[in-house]
mmCIF file of the C-alpha atoms, coordinates in Angstrom:
data_MODEL
# 
_entry.id   MODEL 
# 
loop_
_atom_site.group_PDB 
_atom_site.id 
_atom_site.type_symbol 
_atom_site.label_atom_id 
_atom_site.label_alt_id 
_atom_site.label_comp_id 
_atom_site.label_asym_id 
_atom_site.label_entity_id 
_atom_site.label_seq_id 
_atom_site.pdbx_PDB_ins_code 
_atom_site.Cartn_x 
_atom_site.Cartn_y 
_atom_site.Cartn_z 
_atom_site.occupancy 
_atom_site.B_iso_or_equiv 
_atom_site.pdbx_formal_charge 
_atom_site.auth_seq_id 
_atom_site.auth_comp_id 
_atom_site.auth_asym_id 
_atom_site.auth_atom_id 
_atom_site.pdbx_PDB_model_num 
ATOM 1  C CA . MET A 1 1  ? 73.324 16.712 -19.971 1.00 0.00 ? 1  MET A CA 1 
ATOM 2  C CA . ASN A 1 2  ? 71.126 14.944 -17.400 1.00 0.00 ? 2  ASN A CA 1 
ATOM 3  C CA . ALA A 1 3  ? 70.984 17.597 -14.711 1.00 0.00 ? 3  ALA A CA 1 
ATOM 4  C CA . LEU A 1 4  ? 68.323 20.277 -14.800 1.00 0.00 ? 4  LEU A CA 1 
ATOM 5  C CA . GLU A 1 5  ? 69.702 23.771 -14.948 1.00 0.00 ? 5  GLU A CA 1 
ATOM 6  C CA . GLY A 1 6  ? 68.379 27.268 -15.467 1.00 0.00 ? 6  GLY A CA 1 
ATOM 7  C CA . THR A 1 7  ? 64.714 27.579 -16.326 1.00 0.00 ? 7  THR A CA 1 
ATOM 8  C CA . GLU A 1 8  ? 64.061 23.845 -15.969 1.00 0.00 ? 8  GLU A CA 1 
ATOM 9  C CA . ALA A 1 9  ? 65.009 23.834 -12.276 1.00 0.00 ? 9  ALA A CA 1 
ATOM 10 C CA . GLY A 1 10 ? 61.930 25.828 -11.204 1.00 0.00 ? 10 GLY A CA 1 
ATOM 11 C CA . PRO A 1 11 ? 59.358 23.260 -12.330 1.00 0.00 ? 11 PRO A CA 1 
ATOM 12 C CA . ALA A 1 12 ? 61.470 20.439 -10.855 1.00 0.00 ? 12 ALA A CA 1 
ATOM 13 C CA . VAL A 1 13 ? 61.535 22.183 -7.474  1.00 0.00 ? 13 VAL A CA 1 
ATOM 14 C CA . PHE A 1 14 ? 57.771 22.764 -7.617  1.00 0.00 ? 14 PHE A CA 1 
ATOM 15 C CA . ALA A 1 15 ? 57.024 19.172 -8.649  1.00 0.00 ? 15 ALA A CA 1 
ATOM 16 C CA . GLY A 1 16 ? 59.380 17.739 -6.030  1.00 0.00 ? 16 GLY A CA 1 
ATOM 17 C CA . THR A 1 17 ? 57.848 19.874 -3.291  1.00 0.00 ? 17 THR A CA 1 
ATOM 18 C CA . VAL A 1 18 ? 54.294 18.940 -4.238  1.00 0.00 ? 18 VAL A CA 1 
ATOM 19 C CA . LEU A 1 19 ? 55.107 15.233 -4.451  1.00 0.00 ? 19 LEU A CA 1 
ATOM 20 C CA . VAL A 1 20 ? 56.960 15.171 -1.111  1.00 0.00 ? 20 VAL A CA 1 
ATOM 21 C CA . LEU A 1 21 ? 54.198 17.098 0.680   1.00 0.00 ? 21 LEU A CA 1 
ATOM 22 C CA . PHE A 1 22 ? 51.436 14.942 -0.799  1.00 0.00 ? 22 PHE A CA 1 
ATOM 23 C CA . GLY A 1 23 ? 53.280 11.688 -0.104  1.00 0.00 ? 23 GLY A CA 1 
ATOM 24 C CA . GLY A 1 24 ? 53.987 12.707 3.496   1.00 0.00 ? 24 GLY A CA 1 
ATOM 25 C CA . ALA A 1 25 ? 50.386 13.804 4.057   1.00 0.00 ? 25 ALA A CA 1 
ATOM 26 C CA . LEU A 1 26 ? 49.082 10.562 2.582   1.00 0.00 ? 26 LEU A CA 1 
ATOM 27 C CA . LEU A 1 27 ? 51.326 8.521  4.868   1.00 0.00 ? 27 LEU A CA 1 
ATOM 28 C CA . LEU A 1 28 ? 50.279 10.535 7.936   1.00 0.00 ? 28 LEU A CA 1 
ATOM 29 C CA . TRP A 1 29 ? 46.603 10.217 7.058   1.00 0.00 ? 29 TRP A CA 1 
ATOM 30 C CA . THR A 1 30 ? 46.928 6.462  6.423   1.00 0.00 ? 30 THR A CA 1 
ATOM 31 C CA . ALA A 1 31 ? 48.774 5.952  9.713   1.00 0.00 ? 31 ALA A CA 1 
ATOM 32 C CA . SER A 1 32 ? 46.142 7.992  11.549  1.00 0.00 ? 32 SER A CA 1 
ATOM 33 C CA . CYS A 1 33 ? 43.315 5.936  10.072  1.00 0.00 ? 33 CYS A CA 1 
ATOM 34 C CA . ALA A 1 34 ? 45.092 2.661  10.795  1.00 0.00 ? 34 ALA A CA 1 
ATOM 35 C CA . ARG A 1 35 ? 45.788 3.676  14.384  1.00 0.00 ? 35 ARG A CA 1 
ATOM 36 C CA . ARG A 1 36 ? 42.139 4.632  14.991  1.00 0.00 ? 36 ARG A CA 1 
ATOM 37 C CA . ARG A 1 37 ? 40.992 1.519  13.105  1.00 0.00 ? 37 ARG A CA 1 
ATOM 38 C CA . THR A 1 38 ? 38.840 3.570  10.743  1.00 0.00 ? 38 THR A CA 1 
ATOM 39 C CA . PRO A 1 39 ? 38.572 2.701  7.056   1.00 0.00 ? 39 PRO A CA 1 
ATOM 40 C CA . VAL A 1 40 ? 41.124 4.260  4.736   1.00 0.00 ? 40 VAL A CA 1 
ATOM 41 C CA . ALA A 1 41 ? 38.768 3.858  1.758   1.00 0.00 ? 41 ALA A CA 1 
ATOM 42 C CA . LEU A 1 42 ? 35.076 3.031  1.877   1.00 0.00 ? 42 LEU A CA 1 
ATOM 43 C CA . GLY A 1 43 ? 34.012 -0.274 0.360   1.00 0.00 ? 43 GLY A CA 1 
ATOM 44 C CA . VAL A 1 44 ? 37.528 -1.741 0.312   1.00 0.00 ? 44 VAL A CA 1 
ATOM 45 C CA . PRO A 1 45 ? 39.004 -4.267 2.774   1.00 0.00 ? 45 PRO A CA 1 
ATOM 46 C CA . PRO A 1 46 ? 40.833 -2.287 5.502   1.00 0.00 ? 46 PRO A CA 1 
ATOM 47 C CA . VAL A 1 47 ? 44.189 -4.037 5.185   1.00 0.00 ? 47 VAL A CA 1 
ATOM 48 C CA . ALA A 1 48 ? 44.286 -3.799 1.399   1.00 0.00 ? 48 ALA A CA 1 
ATOM 49 C CA . SER A 1 49 ? 43.384 -0.114 1.365   1.00 0.00 ? 49 SER A CA 1 
ATOM 50 C CA . ALA A 1 50 ? 45.938 0.746  4.056   1.00 0.00 ? 50 ALA A CA 1 
ATOM 51 C CA . VAL A 1 51 ? 48.721 -1.145 2.275   1.00 0.00 ? 51 VAL A CA 1 
ATOM 52 C CA . LEU A 1 52 ? 47.873 0.408  -1.088  1.00 0.00 ? 52 LEU A CA 1 
ATOM 53 C CA . ALA A 1 53 ? 47.657 3.941  0.345   1.00 0.00 ? 53 ALA A CA 1 
ATOM 54 C CA . ALA A 1 54 ? 50.968 3.478  2.178   1.00 0.00 ? 54 ALA A CA 1 
ATOM 55 C CA . ALA A 1 55 ? 52.619 2.164  -0.990  1.00 0.00 ? 55 ALA A CA 1 
ATOM 56 C CA . PHE A 1 56 ? 51.430 5.175  -2.955  1.00 0.00 ? 56 PHE A CA 1 
ATOM 57 C CA . GLY A 1 57 ? 52.577 7.514  -0.176  1.00 0.00 ? 57 GLY A CA 1 
ATOM 58 C CA . VAL A 1 58 ? 56.073 6.037  -0.237  1.00 0.00 ? 58 VAL A CA 1 
ATOM 59 C CA . GLY A 1 59 ? 56.045 6.140  -4.031  1.00 0.00 ? 59 GLY A CA 1 
ATOM 60 C CA . PHE A 1 60 ? 55.171 9.843  -4.063  1.00 0.00 ? 60 PHE A CA 1 
ATOM 61 C CA . LEU A 1 61 ? 57.891 10.566 -1.505  1.00 0.00 ? 61 LEU A CA 1 
ATOM 62 C CA . LEU A 1 62 ? 60.501 8.722  -3.546  1.00 0.00 ? 62 LEU A CA 1 
ATOM 63 C CA . LEU A 1 63 ? 59.415 10.439 -6.750  1.00 0.00 ? 63 LEU A CA 1 
ATOM 64 C CA . GLY A 1 64 ? 59.665 13.836 -5.064  1.00 0.00 ? 64 GLY A CA 1 
ATOM 65 C CA . VAL A 1 65 ? 63.136 13.076 -3.749  1.00 0.00 ? 65 VAL A CA 1 
ATOM 66 C CA . TRP A 1 66 ? 64.134 11.896 -7.211  1.00 0.00 ? 66 TRP A CA 1 
ATOM 67 C CA . CYS A 1 67 ? 62.976 15.252 -8.642  1.00 0.00 ? 67 CYS A CA 1 
ATOM 68 C CA . PHE A 1 68 ? 65.223 17.037 -6.139  1.00 0.00 ? 68 PHE A CA 1 
ATOM 69 C CA . THR A 1 69 ? 68.217 14.897 -7.097  1.00 0.00 ? 69 THR A CA 1 
ATOM 70 C CA . ARG A 1 70 ? 67.871 15.985 -10.746 1.00 0.00 ? 70 ARG A CA 1 
ATOM 71 C CA . ILE A 1 71 ? 68.576 19.630 -9.825  1.00 0.00 ? 71 ILE A CA 1 
ATOM 72 C CA . GLN A 1 72 ? 72.122 20.918 -9.915  1.00 0.00 ? 72 GLN A CA 1 
ATOM 73 C CA . GLY A 1 73 ? 73.586 24.365 -9.840  1.00 0.00 ? 73 GLY A CA 1 
ATOM 74 C CA . THR A 1 74 ? 73.029 27.388 -7.667  1.00 0.00 ? 74 THR A CA 1 
ATOM 75 C CA . PHE A 1 75 ? 69.894 29.462 -7.258  1.00 0.00 ? 75 PHE A CA 1 
# 
């Protein structure tokens, strides 16, 4: 059985929520820094740090959505 049910659904919902919120916040923060032309990370080339932060933001969003797709059943 691949779908999470019962007691395993709670942690999946928590993890998915945390990952989606963190990924979205990281993308918003990266976009804000890029728009204001401020460094995303100190001591790192601006383009490289913005691309890496955006990639991680998208990755966290996708991982959170994947957690939500593993949940089946009713609450």
